[in-house]
ZANU-933938 format. One record per residue: residue in three letters; x, y, z of N, C-alpha, C in turn. Coordinates in steps of 0.001 Angstrom, whole numbers, padded with zeros to 6 digits, always signed. Layout:
REM residues N
ALAXYZXYZXYZ;...
***
This chain:
REM residues 433
MET+174759+186301+066013+174497+185303+064977+174159+183957+065614;LEU+174950+183568+066650+174714+182286+067309+173344+182271+067980;LYS+172971+183400+068618+171678+183456+069292+170538+183263+068301;LYS+170691+183855+067110+169661+183712+066083+169515+182252+065666;LEU+170659+181593+065484+170624+180179+065096+170037+179326+066216;VAL+170409+179673+067459+169873+178938+068599+168357+179031+068630;ASN+167844+180244+068438+166396+180434+068475+165693+179660+067367;LEU+166308+179633+066181+165719+178882+065071+165651+177399+065392;ILE+166743+176888+065946+166786+175455+066210+165907+175075+067388;LEU+165822+175954+068386+165032+175632+069557+163545+175559+069252;ASN+163138+176088+068110+161736+176003+067719+161357+174623+067187;THR+162374+173783+066947+162084+172461+066392+161676+171504+067495;LYS+160777+170625+067180+160267+169661+068158+161371+168716+068601;GLU+162268+168413+067673+163308+167418+067927+164209+167818+069091;LEU+164538+169123+069185+165452+169568+070216+164762+170100+071455;SER+163541+170620+071287+162871+171249+072410+162596+170269+073541;MET+162520+168987+073236+162222+168007+074278+163374+167885+075275;PHE+164588+168335+074900+165713+168280+075808+165771+169513+076720;GLY+164915+170522+076483+164938+171739+077280+166237+172492+077137;PHE+166699+172659+075908+168015+173240+075659+168052+174764+075747;ASP+166923+175444+075701+166943+176889+075523+167784+177606+076574;ASP+167498+177365+077864+168262+178040+078908+169706+177547+078958;LYS+169880+176227+078866+171227+175654+078914+172112+176223+077808;LEU+171565+176240+076607+172362+176667+075464+172752+178128+075566;LYS+171824+178959+076002+172131+180384+076141+173197+180609+077204;ILE+173093+179907+078316+174051+180073+079413+175434+179565+079026;LEU+175488+178355+078458+176786+177720+078201+177453+178212+076928;ALA+176670+178691+075956+177285+179313+074777+177845+180674+075149;ASP+177137+181414+076015+177618+182731+076443+178889+182596+077279;ALA+178943+181589+078157+180124+181397+079002+181344+180995+078187;ALA+181134+180356+077038+182258+179881+076214+182932+180999+075435;LYS+182303+182170+075366+182853+183243+074515+184190+183782+075024;TYR+184509+183506+076305+185757+184027+076858+186970+183204+076424;ASP+186728+182066+075788+187828+181222+075315+188066+181520+073847;VAL+189255+182073+073529+189520+182495+072147+190354+181488+071366;SER+190847+180457+072040+191785+179542+071370+191040+178479+070573;CYS+190527+178871+069408+189713+177921+068635+190068+177919+067155;SER+191350+177988+066849+191757+177925+065453+191724+176494+064951;SER+191304+176309+063691+191168+174945+063165+192269+174563+062194;SER+193233+175436+061959+194236+175134+060954+195024+173884+061335;GLY+195228+173016+060384+196030+171825+060615+195246+170542+060690;GLY+193911+170610+060690+193115+169399+060746+193243+168582+059466;LYS+193527+167263+059592+193728+166421+058408+192933+165115+058485;ARG+191883+165095+059302+191109+163868+059445+190326+163601+058171;LYS+190482+162414+057593+189824+162073+056332+188421+161518+056564;ASN+187533+161795+055639+186183+161244+055697+186192+159872+055024;LEU+185899+158848+055804+185920+157478+055271+184509+156937+055100;GLY+183568+157831+054800+182205+157388+054566+181204+157866+055581;GLY+181666+158681+056548+180756+159201+057561+180274+160591+057221;ILE+180035+161393+058249+179499+162740+058076+180581+163761+058371;GLY+180666+164810+057541+181613+165890+057787+182981+165605+057194;ASP+183798+166653+057158+185128+166534+056574+186018+167583+057200;SER+186917+167156+058059+187788+168084+058778+188671+168886+057838;SER+189111+168284+056751+190025+168974+055843+189318+170039+055019;ALA+187991+169965+054964+187244+170938+054175+186414+171871+055047;SER+186571+171759+056358+185780+172602+057242+186636+173057+058398;GLY+186045+173908+059238+186856+174421+060324+186058+174842+061516;ILE+186105+176125+061840+185682+176542+063154+184922+177854+063100;CYS+184076+178099+064087+183155+179234+064054+183847+180589+064200;HIS+183547+181457+063269+184027+182836+063314+185532+182939+063527;THR+186252+182082+062850+187694+182196+062813+188141+181839+061398;TYR+189434+181759+061180+189952+181556+059830+190871+180347+059779;THR+190748+179586+058699+191658+178463+058491+192973+178976+057942;GLU+193910+178061+057777+195250+178435+057336+195230+179099+055963;ASP+194277+178717+055110+194211+179305+053772+193247+180488+053698;GLY+192792+180993+054857+192019+182233+054877+190513+182077+054867;ARG+189975+180824+054881+188524+180655+054855+187916+180930+056223;CYS+186781+181634+056239+186030+181847+057467+185044+180700+057638;VAL+185106+180032+058767+184295+178831+058972+183578+178877+060320;SER+182675+177922+060547+181776+178008+061693+181951+176857+062674;LEU+181620+177121+063931+181822+176173+065019+180712+176304+066049;LEU+180278+175180+066590+179446+175191+067792+180401+175270+068977;LYS+180357+176371+069690+181322+176636+070761+180577+176719+072084;ILE+180719+175702+072918+179975+175635+074170+180831+175064+075292;LEU+180360+175286+076511+180892+174592+077674+180009+173390+077980;MET+180613+172339+078479+179826+171200+078962+179039+171617+080203;THR+179688+172433+081032+179032+173015+082202+179792+174256+082637;ASN+179099+175173+083324+179795+176310+083907+179857+176198+085425;TYR+179499+175013+085969+179804+174725+087369+181313+174543+087481;CYS+181908+175028+088559+183360+174868+088698+183736+174813+090171;ILE+184665+173934+090497+185112+173790+091880+186151+174843+092247;TYR+186666+175586+091236+187690+176594+091494+187081+177987+091596;ASP+187826+178888+092219+187338+180253+092437+188337+181278+091899;CYS+188694+181150+090621+189644+182065+089982+189012+183455+089849;SER+189680+184472+090371+189090+185807+090462+188689+186391+089118;PHE+189422+186057+088047+189192+186662+086742+188144+185926+085912;CYS+187641+184782+086410+186790+183915+085593+185316+184104+085919;VAL+184500+184188+084880+183060+184377+085066+182398+183141+085668;SER+183006+181961+085491+182409+180720+085987+182918+180320+087363;ARG+183688+181164+088028+184219+180819+089347+183068+180487+090308;ARG+183349+179653+091284+182283+179114+092137+181584+180182+092977;SER+182281+181298+093288+181674+182334+094125+180848+183337+093334;ASN+180891+183234+092002+180172+184213+091185+178679+183875+091131;ASP+177858+184889+091243+176411+184692+091247+175887+184716+089816;VAL+176022+183582+089125+175524+183456+087752+174655+182213+087655;GLN+173842+182168+086623+173042+180973+086390+173957+179812+086016;ARG+173680+178647+086567+174495+177464+086300+173703+176455+085472;ALA+174412+175755+084623+173770+174741+083786+174794+173681+083432;ALA+174313+172520+083002+175203+171432+082586+174508+170592+081531;PHE+175266+170234+080494+174768+169316+079473+175133+167892+079863;SER+174307+166947+079470+174692+165547+079547+175510+165215+078304;VAL+176163+164075+078312+176937+163640+077143+176038+163533+075925;LYS+174880+162921+076091+173951+162725+074970+173457+164057+074412;GLU+173219+165028+075295+172729+166328+074833+173752+167027+073943;VAL+175017+166983+074313+176050+167632+073492+176175+166936+072140;VAL+176132+165607+072152+176222+164846+070899+175039+165170+069998;ASP+173831+165131+070545+172631+165414+069748+172622+166853+069234;LEU+173020+167765+070083+173043+169175+069686+174025+169411+068544;THR+175216+168824+068659+176231+168971+067608+175723+168423+066278;MET+175153+167223+066299+174692+166603+065060+173515+167367+064454;ASN+172611+167879+065281+171475+168644+064759+171929+169970+064152;PHE+172862+170634+064791+173401+171870+064219+174114+171582+062908;TYR+174872+170470+062895+175616+170150+061679+174682+169809+060522;ARG+173673+169014+060778+172756+168603+059716+171996+169795+059128;ARG+171842+170844+059909+171180+172044+059400+172177+173019+058759;ASN+173435+172571+058669+174486+173352+058012+174782+174662+058745;TYR+174574+174687+060062+174886+175869+060849+176340+175857+061317;ILE+176937+174668+061443+178310+174551+061925+179094+173582+061052;GLU+180403+173654+061208+181297+172727+060513+182224+172008+061487;GLY+182018+172236+062772+182861+171590+063763+182399+171923+065168;LEU+183136+171430+066151+182783+171589+067562+183987+172059+068355;PHE+183765+173064+069186+184757+173495+070171+184140+173251+071537;LEU+184683+172324+072314+184076+171918+073576+185037+172139+074741;SER+184576+172902+075703+185330+173151+076925+184403+172897+078104;SER+184893+173148+079314+184047+172908+080471+184645+173503+081729;GLY+183754+173893+082661+184194+174139+084018+184516+172799+084649;ILE+185244+172810+085739+185627+171548+086387+184643+171265+087513;PHE+183842+170215+087350+182881+169863+088388+183208+168487+088960;LYS+183084+168371+090272+183452+167187+091062+184960+166977+091088;SER+185558+166659+089934+187006+166448+089872+187462+166565+088426;ALA+188782+166646+088245+189329+166748+086889+189008+165505+086074;ASP+189171+164332+086661+188903+163082+085938+187423+162918+085605;TYR+186549+163294+086528+185108+163184+086293+184702+164046+085090;THR+185252+165268+085040+184933+166176+083925+185548+165690+082622;MET+186820+165295+082669+187519+164866+081462+186883+163613+080876;GLU+186407+162736+081729+185770+161514+081236+184529+161831+080406;ARG+183747+162807+080843+182540+163175+080104+182864+163892+078796;LEU+183886+164722+078817+184326+165352+077572+184807+164291+076584;MET+185558+163309+077092+186060+162236+076238+184911+161414+075652;LEU+183887+161151+076454+182756+160370+075972+182007+161099+074857;VAL+181931+162434+074939+181271+163209+073879+181976+163000+072545;VAL+183287+163212+072529+184019+163107+071263+184079+161661+070773;LYS+184125+160723+071702+184143+159306+071308+182834+158905+070640;LYS+181717+159330+071211+180411+159012+070627+180235+159685+069266;LEU+180708+160922+069140+180600+161606+067853+181362+160849+066771;ARG+182551+160375+067097+183380+159685+066100+182896+158258+065826;THR+182597+157518+066875+182336+156089+066695+180873+155755+066441;GLU+179963+156485+067078+178543+156183+066913+177881+157037+065834;GLU+178214+158325+065811+177606+159227+064811+178433+159305+063534;ARG+179654+158770+063572+180556+158788+062409+180794+160217+061919;PHE+180975+161096+062855+181206+162512+062566+182692+162737+062299;HIS+183018+163261+061109+184420+163476+060736+184770+164952+060612;GLY+183916+165809+061150+184224+167231+061149+185299+167560+062170;TYR+185642+168824+062225+186712+169281+063113+186240+169301+064568;ILE+187064+168816+065492+186772+168874+066924+187988+169413+067673;HIS+187751+170472+068419+188780+171038+069302+188291+170833+070731;LEU+189096+170152+071549+188707+169824+072915+189658+170478+073904;LYS+189079+171087+074928+189878+171629+076021+190176+170523+077022;ALA+191444+170202+077193+191832+169198+078176+191742+169801+079576;ILE+191465+168964+080551+191317+169419+081928+192619+169190+082691;PRO+193245+170244+083212+194465+170067+084014+194201+169147+085204;GLY+195100+168211+085430+194950+167281+086539+194272+165977+086168;ALA+193762+165867+084932+193121+164629+084491+194166+163540+084279;SER+193744+162293+084357+194675+161176+084243+195235+161060+082829;GLU+196416+160466+082733+197085+160283+081441+196253+159415+080507;ALA+195599+158381+081070+194805+157464+080251+193642+158187+079572;LEU+192976+159078+080294+191850+159821+079717+192321+160793+078638;LEU+193439+161451+078886+193977+162394+077898+194351+161673+076606;LYS+194997+160524+076734+195418+159768+075556+194218+159219+074775;GLU+193193+158774+075488+192018+158260+074775+191277+159380+074058;ALA+191138+160530+074728+190461+161668+074093+191214+162127+072854;GLY+192554+162064+072920+193369+162510+071796+193173+161711+070532;LEU+192635+160505+070651+192382+159662+069476+191173+160139+068673;TYR+190329+160973+069271+189069+161358+068629+188998+162837+068259;VAL+189986+163626+068656+189912+165068+068396+190993+165477+067401;ASP+190809+166662+066840+191811+167199+065909+192827+168078+066632;ARG+192330+168882+067554+193237+169711+068348+192816+169640+069805;MET+193817+169673+070687+193566+169708+072119+194352+170876+072703;SER+193772+171516+073707+194467+172638+074317+194222+172660+075810;VAL+195146+173277+076526+195045+173452+077974+195349+174909+078274;ASN+194468+175585+078976+194655+177009+079248+195706+177239+080334;LEU+196700+178069+080009+197716+178462+080980+197158+179500+081955;GLU+196104+180196+081538+195402+181212+082334+196214+182501+082474;ILE+197192+182548+083376+197974+183757+083654+199428+183497+083260;PRO+200107+184469+082631+201445+184227+082076+202505+183787+083074;THR+202437+184239+084331+203471+183873+085295+202862+183132+086485;GLU+203694+182313+087121+203249+181567+088307+202830+182519+089424;GLU+203583+183613+089586+203275+184585+090638+201910+185224+090407;GLY+201636+185591+089167+200345+186194+088848+199201+185218+089037;LEU+199432+183956+088656+198393+182936+088811+198062+182716+090280;LYS+199072+182650+091129+198840+182443+092553+198083+183619+093174;LEU+198250+184794+092603+197582+185987+093127+196076+185930+092909;VAL+195649+185512+091715+194218+185540+091375+193573+184154+091361;ALA+194403+183092+091384+193867+181715+091401+194782+180849+092254;PRO+194762+181061+093577+195718+180364+094459+195576+178841+094462;GLU+194456+178317+093966+194265+176855+093942+194932+176201+092739;LYS+195437+177010+091803+196022+176471+090576+197522+176723+090524;ASP+198196+176002+089638+199616+176228+089385+199938+175846+087943;HIS+201059+176323+087451+201441+176068+086061+201805+174614+085822;GLN+202264+173913+086858+202668+172526+086681+201502+171649+086238;SER+200293+171960+086722+199113+171171+086347+198755+171364+084880;VAL+199219+172473+084286+199015+172709+082855+200131+172064+082042;LYS+201344+172152+082550+202491+171580+081837+202380+170061+081696;GLN+201815+169416+082714+201742+167955+082686+200922+167415+081511;PRO+199663+167888+081283+198926+167376+080119+199543+167793+078790;LEU+200133+168988+078742+200809+169413+077513+201963+168473+077185;ASP+202677+168056+078221+203805+167152+078026+203328+165760+077597;ILE+202231+165296+078183+201672+163993+077816+201268+163985+076345;ILE+200566+165033+075922+200104+165135+074530+201290+165222+073579;LYS+202288+166043+073939+203477+166192+073085+204187+164856+072901;ASN+204382+164123+073990+205094+162842+073915+204309+161798+073125;GLU+202979+161818+073259+202174+160846+072509+202187+161166+071015;ILE+202151+162449+070670+202255+162843+069261+203587+162366+068687;LYS+204647+162538+069469+205983+162117+069027+206048+160598+068852;THR+205400+159870+069776+205384+158406+069689+204659+157936+068426;ILE+203519+158557+068135+202754+158202+066931+203582+158477+065677;GLN+204301+159596+065671+205139+159933+064513+206251+158915+064320;GLN+206811+158424+065424+207843+157401+065339+207262+156077+064825;ASP+206043+155757+065272+205392+154517+064846+205125+154498+063343;LYS+204928+155679+062758+204670+155760+061317+205832+155191+060500;LYS+207022+155243+061062+208199+154733+060354+208229+153211+060334;SER+207540+152570+061293+207586+151115+061418+206298+150425+061003;PHE+205187+151146+061082+203893+150536+060797+203200+151255+059643;LYS+202499+150476+058852+201804+151048+057698+200631+151919+058133;LYS+199943+151504+059190+198774+152231+059657+198908+152526+061139;VAL+198770+153790+061496+198797+154187+062906+197584+155068+063175;PRO+197087+155091+064403+195911+155909+064702+196235+157396+064661;LEU+195218+158208+064345+195385+159650+064443+195398+160046+065912;PHE+196283+160966+066257+196310+161479+067624+196575+162977+067574;VAL+195564+163761+067886+195641+165221+067891+196404+165713+066652;PRO+195916+165402+065444+196671+165730+064224+196892+167219+064003;ALA+196040+168080+064564+196224+169531+064408+197017+170142+065546;GLY+197612+169285+066407+198490+169783+067454+197750+170340+068660;GLN+198504+171016+069523+197928+171555+070749+198254+173035+070888;SER+197464+173705+071715+197628+175145+071911+197328+175492+073361;THR+197533+176755+073718+197197+177238+075052+196755+178688+074957;GLN+196241+179201+076053+195708+180573+076088+196118+181256+077384;MET+196460+182548+077290+196790+183341+078465+195861+184544+078552;VAL+195450+184870+079766+194657+186077+080005+195629+187230+080237;ILE+195442+188301+079470+196370+189428+079502+195729+190619+080201;GLY+196414+191167+081199+195932+192383+081843+195259+192169+083187;ALA+194997+190912+083569+194390+190657+084880+195400+190836+085997;THR+196664+190597+085684+197759+190826+086627+198806+191698+085932;GLY+199841+192058+086664+200710+193135+086183+201892+192742+085330;GLU+201841+191618+084631+202984+191214+083802+203240+192203+082670;SER+204513+192393+082369+204883+193206+081209+204738+192372+079952;ASP+204793+193027+078802+204754+192288+077534+205955+191358+077402;LEU+207082+191761+077984+208270+190891+077977+208000+189607+078759;ASP+207369+189725+079936+207028+188540+080729+206118+187602+079934;ILE+205130+188185+079265+204154+187394+078509+204825+186635+077374;MET+205660+187340+076615+206282+186704+075456+207392+185727+075856;GLN+208024+185946+077005+209004+184964+077486+208306+183644+077809;THR+207127+183735+078429+206362+182525+078731+205921+181836+077445;ALA+205394+182623+076494+204952+182050+075218+206118+181370+074497;ASN+207267+182028+074478+208443+181494+073806+208878+180177+074437;GLU+208837+180118+075751+209218+178899+076469+208267+177747+076144;PHE+206966+178036+076094+205995+176981+075834+206039+176516+074381;TYR+206311+177414+073451+206486+176998+072057+207627+175983+071942;LYS+208726+176277+072603+209904+175423+072488+209745+174112+073263;SER+209125+174177+074435+209057+173002+075306+207979+172008+074907;TYR+206867+172519+074304+205718+171642+074062+205260+171623+072604;ASN+206068+172182+071715+205759+172166+070281+204332+172662+070003;LEU+203949+173758+070627+202594+174277+070463+202373+174811+069059;LYS+201144+174649+068561+200775+175254+067290+200509+176745+067470;ARG+199856+177083+068578+199511+178483+068804+199494+178790+070293;VAL+199828+180023+070619+199537+180600+071927+198558+181733+071675;TYR+197454+181745+072413+196427+182771+072248+196498+183748+073414;TYR+196280+185025+073097+196346+186085+074090+194963+186716+074215;SER+194360+186579+075384+192996+187049+075589+192992+188211+076578;GLY+192595+189395+076121+192551+190577+076978+191590+190382+078137;TYR+192028+190756+079320+191201+190628+080520+189936+191475+080393;ILE+188795+190871+080688+187507+191562+080671+187026+191694+082110;PRO+186836+192921+082612+186418+193108+084006+185038+192508+084259;ILE+184979+191475+085097+183698+190840+085410+183478+190750+086919;ASN+184455+191264+087672+184343+191174+089128+185008+192399+089742;SER+184392+193555+089564+185017+194824+089949+185228+194958+091450;SER+184543+194130+092266+184659+194241+093717+185864+193487+094273;ASN+186514+192657+093441+187631+191859+093922+188887+192718+094029;SER+189482+192741+095212+190637+193603+095455+191899+193120+094769;LEU+191900+191855+094299+193091+191301+093656+193208+191717+092199;LEU+192103+192186+091610+192083+192495+090185+192267+193982+089947;PRO+192785+194363+088766+193022+195781+088478+191735+196581+088453;LYS+191788+197795+089000+190620+198668+089029+190600+199507+087757;ILE+189840+199094+086803+189769+199787+085528+188321+199999+085142;GLY+188040+201153+084570+186669+201462+084188+186266+200789+082898;THR+187235+200570+082011+186970+199933+080726+187973+198808+080518;PRO+187652+197846+079653+188590+196752+079394+189905+197267+078820;PRO+190993+196503+078959+192275+196889+078349+192111+197044+076843;PRO+192883+197929+076228+192740+198143+074782+192998+196874+073991;LEU+192111+196578+073033+192279+195385+072209+193559+195453+071393;ILE+194064+196667+071158+195277+196795+070360+196454+196102+071038;ARG+196410+195953+072370+197507+195248+073046+197516+193781+072643;GLU+196335+193170+072554+196247+191805+072043+196875+191718+070663;ASN+196508+192674+069814+196999+192669+068437+198519+192767+068383;ARG+199092+193642+069209+200548+193803+069223+201240+192515+069700;LEU+200627+191830+070651+201209+190572+071129+201162+189504+070035;TYR+200045+189440+069308+199964+188488+068195+200987+188826+067116;GLN+201185+190115+066842+202173+190508+065838+203580+190120+066283;THR+203875+190308+067561+205173+189890+068096+205337+188380+067975;ASP+204273+187651+068291+204262+186191+068160+204622+185787+066732;TRP+204021+186481+065756+204283+186197+064336+205745+186481+063982;LEU+206278+187586+064490+207672+187935+064192+208631+186865+064713;LEU+208332+186321+065884+209206+185307+066469+209126+183990+065714;ARG+207935+183639+065257+207753+182320+064628+208011+182298+063133;PHE+207742+183413+062451+207778+183386+060983+208707+184415+060335;TYR+209236+185350+061115+210048+186413+060523+211498+186400+060972;GLY+211887+185402+061745+213293+185256+062106+213787+186180+063195;PHE+212899+186858+063900+213311+187737+064989+213541+186919+066259;SER+214470+187385+067085+214621+186829+068428+213842+187717+069393;LEU+213452+187158+070522+212664+187933+071490+213439+189139+071982;ASN+214738+188990+072164+215555+190083+072680+215592+191285+071736;GLU+215395+191044+070450+215372+192152+069503+214130+193020+069670;ILE+213018+192400+070034+211746+193122+070113+211461+193615+071519;LEU+211686+192752+072510+211449+193094+073909+212668+192709+074733;ASN+213093+193610+075598+214240+193348+076459+214138+194231+077699;SER+215178+194267+078499+215119+195028+079749+214906+196520+079520;LYS+215348+197027+078367+215148+198444+078053+213770+198723+077469;HIS+213204+197761+076801+211879+197911+076181+211009+196724+076600;GLN+210405+196823+077783+209657+195700+078336+208211+195642+077872;ASP+207727+196725+077282+206347+196754+076786+206320+197230+075338;LEU+205381+196691+074581+205238+197046+073175+204575+198410+073037;GLU+204962+199131+072004+204299+200400+071712+202933+200116+071101;LEU+201906+200787+071589+200561+200532+071095+200270+201257+069788;GLU+200933+202381+069559+200602+203173+068371+201260+202665+067098;ILE+202314+201869+067225+202958+201316+066029+203222+199827+066237;ASP+203303+199069+065139+203500+197628+065244+204952+197320+065633;PRO+205211+196136+066190+206543+195824+066733+207660+195790+065700;LYS+207355+195447+064451+208422+195441+063440+208865+196855+063115;LEU+207907+197768+063014+208244+199167+062779+209004+199732+063975;ALA+208575+199372+065192+209259+199852+066390+210715+199390+066397;TRP+210938+198103+066020+212308+197592+065966+213123+198345+064920;ALA+212555+198589+063764+213278+199283+062688+213662+200702+063102;LEU+212759+201386+063790+213052+202755+064225+214134+202782+065294;ARG+214245+201712+066078+215297+201655+067106+216643+201227+066530;ASN+216637+200725+065290+217872+200208+064686+218103+200798+063294;PRO+218259+202116+063209+218441+202752+061892+219735+202339+061198;GLN+220688+201771+061960+221970+201378+061361+221829+200280+060315;PHE+220715+199527+060348+220517+198440+059388+219871+198905+058082;PHE+219475+200149+058011+218716+200633+056861+219434+201796+056187;PRO+219129+202044+054885+218131+201353+054060+218664+200033+053504;ILE+217759+199134+053192+218095+197847+052584+217898+197956+051074;ASP+218896+197501+050323+218784+197504+048861+217901+196332+048449;ILE+216722+196628+047989+215724+195611+047700+216156+194704+046554;ASN+217095+195158+045742+217568+194359+044603+218742+193445+044957;LYS+219293+193598+046157+220445+192786+046547+220226+192002+047840;ALA+219358+192499+048707+219199+191909+050038+218612+190503+049963;SER+218934+189699+050968+218372+188351+051052+216912+188434+051495;TYR+216205+187325+051279+214795+187241+051701+214652+187539+053190;ASN+215584+187006+054002+215498+187172+055453+215618+188624+055895;TRP+216290+189450+055090+216363+190875+055422+215212+191655+054809;ILE+214745+191218+053674+213609+191916+053054+212371+191852+053950;ILE+212131+190686+054593+210939+190580+055434+211064+191392+056722;ARG+212236+191936+056992+212387+192804+058156+212038+194260+057833;VAL+211803+194545+056588+211415+195909+056201+209956+196138+056581;PRO+209646+197157+057387+208243+197455+057710+207433+197690+056444;GLY+206269+197053+056369+205420+197205+055188+205587+196107+054166;ILE+206551+195182+054397+206751+194060+053478+206527+192761+054240;GLY+205548+191982+053805+205258+190691+054417+205966+189559+053697;ARG+205711+188344+054128+206417+187190+053562+206030+186930+052107;GLN+204769+187059+051775+204338+186828+050393+204945+187868+049461;SER+204915+189136+049896+205502+190201+049063+207007+190010+048914;ALA+207661+189575+049976+209107+189341+049911+209431+188240+048906;ASN+208636+187185+048902+208834+186115+047918+208659+186622+046492;LYS+207645+187474+046291+207412+188039+044962+208584+188902+044522;ILE+209152+189655+045460+210292+190518+045139+211492+189675+044714;VAL+211769+188613+045476+212912+187733+045162+212747+187101+043786;GLN+211527+186703+043450+211290+186094+042144+211357+187131+041023;ALA+210758+188307+041279+210674+189323+040218+212030+189904+039853;ARG+212935+190037+040815+214217+190683+040519+215149+189780+039704;LYS+214757+188520+039493+215534+187649+038606+215489+188155+037167;PHE+214457+188944+036852+214264+189414+035481+214718+190860+035273;GLY+215297+191447+036307+215776+192816+036180+215648+193555+037498;ARG+216363+194662+037595+216335+195442+038828+214979+196127+038980;LEU+214429+196068+040185+213077+196554+040441+213060+198055+040711;LYS+212009+198700+040195+211798+200123+040432+210571+200326+041328;GLU+210362+201590+041716+209287+201898+042657+207918+201443+042153;TYR+207584+201736+040912+206259+201410+040401+206037+199898+040384;GLN+207122+199135+040191+207010+197684+040188+206783+197148+041609;LEU+207458+197750+042589+207271+197332+043976+205844+197593+044453;LYS+205293+198714+044023+203913+199037+044407+202939+197988+043874;LYS+203220+197470+042685+202354+196461+042093+202475+195103+042793;LEU+203562+194908+043530+203782+193632+044215+203066+193561+045552;GLY+202365+194630+045923+201503+194579+047100+202133+194999+048413;ILE+203281+195650+048384+203871+196100+049643+203207+197399+050091;ALA+203333+197713+051380+202835+199003+051905+203926+200024+051649;PHE+203931+200577+050436+205075+201380+049980+205291+202625+050834;ASN+204218+203292+051261+204368+204524+052053+205056+204272+053388;ARG+205039+203036+053841+205748+202670+055066+207153+202152+054735;ALA+207235+201310+053718+208508+200658+053389+209541+201616+052798;LYS+209078+202692+052170+210005+203571+051435+211087+204192+052317;TYR+210807+204315+053627+211799+204902+054530+212929+203936+054859;PHE+212750+202655+054532+213689+201641+054994+214336+200856+053861;MET+214149+201296+052610+214700+200531+051493+215068+201470+050351;VAL+215864+200941+049440+216143+201633+048181+215948+200638+047051;CYS+215568+201144+045890+215444+200291+044707+216150+200979+043542;GLN+215901+200548+042314+216646+201018+041156+216577+202536+040973;ASP+215401+203131+041181+215252+204569+040939+215081+205372+042223;SER+215505+204805+043371+215440+205540+044640+216635+206461+044769;ILE+216489+207475+045589+217609+208338+045931+218475+207596+046941;ILE+219726+207379+046603+220604+206605+047477+220951+207414+048720;ASN+220786+206794+049881+221177+207455+051129+221828+206420+052035;LYS+222349+206873+053137+223066+205980+054051+222249+205692+055310;GLY+220960+205720+055177+220117+205450+056337+219537+206729+056890;PHE+218494+206622+057664+217887+207836+058205+218473+208119+059588;ASN+218638+209386+059876+219220+209799+061146+218171+210330+062124;TYR+216936+210418+061667+215904+211008+062507+214689+210085+062565;PRO+214786+208972+063308+213681+208007+063353+212379+208597+063888;GLU+212453+209573+064792+211231+210173+065330+210448+210910+064245;ILE+211179+211514+063297+210517+212208+062187+209837+211186+061276;VAL+210527+210066+061036+209945+208995+060225+208677+208462+060896;LYS+208746+208228+062190+207594+207730+062947+206427+208708+062858;LYS+206710+209967+063029+205658+210989+062968+205024+211034+061584;SER+205857+210936+060557+205346+210971+059188+204436+209783+058906;ILE+204836+208580+059377+204021+207375+059160+202694+207488+059898;LEU+202728+207993+061130+201508+208109+061922+200568+209176+061377;GLU+201118+210202+060781+200269+211244+060195+199480+210705+059013;LYS+200092+209785+058278+199396+209190+057133+198426+208102+057572;ASN+198675+207501+058742+197796+206455+059253+197656+206635+060762;PRO+196859+207643+061196+196788+207982+062613+196142+206919+063493;ASN+195284+206074+062914+194596+205049+063695+195153+203684+063359;PRO+195871+203038+064279+196427+201706+063997+195340+200735+063593;ASP+195648+199898+062618+194671+198912+062143+194437+197846+063196;LEU+193170+197587+063489+192821+196496+064397+192400+195305+063564;VAL+193370+194587+063014+193054+193425+062206+192725+192258+063115;ASN+192171+191154+062541+191909+189945+063317+193238+189404+063828;PRO+193497+189476+065145+194821+189143+065647+195217+187692+065503;SER+194242+186805+065382+194590+185381+065344+194837+184852+063950;THR+194740+185741+062942+194871+185210+061596+195899+185924+060741;GLN+195769+187233+060596+196651+187911+059657+197137+189222+060244;LEU+198310+189659+059789+198924+190871+060314+199094+191848+059171;SER+198103+192681+058936+198114+193538+057756+199212+194582+057818;LEU+199679+194921+059028+200690+195956+059145+202062+195456+058699;PHE+202218+194145+058497+203501+193608+058088+203604+193573+056562;
***
């Protein structure tokens, strides 16, 4: 879709004078490996300029209320001083190189927006010359868009690890979300495939952004007007499968970063083999199964929104997630002593632990049972996955039992009815819940 739009726009006289065709194809293609581009949380108001962050979002992703929105997603350059084994833009890789000027990115964004092809910008970059040199140019792009073009659409900017505090703080005044890629879940894994990098260089900008957000929030109590600073928060991304971390290792890192830096999201990006000759990387004929990404996102959701602790889902006995079933179902099958749950008496916090019942359905159940005890036909109308949930709950007309004693039989029965796990969009919704 993006290539089609690029070709349409490149036919215009206005843009062709910049010679964008090769640059755009190279830098848009290189940006596809970055998945952390959610726009939920943007609250920048339109005060008479162009665009509206609260009414728009990001390319081929979903906002908090479920809208699919569009984004111009590019790198400023794919030149890079680092040689990370898993990265397509590493300095030793034999690929075409290109770089946009500040003016080119600004003009390109505004031209795409005016033609209604995009509703926002996702801007990242390889690191060329130095972290500060790169960050300064990224900052100038967003500053010009806000102050000169009066662009009020959504902007997500990738911060550069190692950049100065002053540049990070200034850039934060013009963007809606900022993120810094963690790359590999553990320090040991990162040193194996990217010995020039370390986690501390990522933690530092995350900490700067977190503290500045906190300072702005405190200022709101004393001042009537305070500047916006990264109003949609910050996020990070990890590459999964390039090194040998278990799912427990991955989620322990994610859990730590959520707590330490108040992240809005952690994104999990499956490793894509792009350098099969490198001895440091796994020798695989095909990419890791996308379902592993999905299971990690589902676990992430359980930890943040369903009241689960990490130890309940992953621990020393179960260090990796099951690929054939979702993590909530896996937990339920390992803990038959908690079931069945009486849907007419249980609290909301226990109802959402039933496989096949999500948060919205649980709320509907709590509200509906105020008017009488619920029966099977009523639960089906409330939108739960009844064929999955029925093994773990009882209602008014259910056969009363004391829990199931044969979880493997239950698992087999569920899989027979749904042999192919759903590959839903992992960054937005979890249909299996």
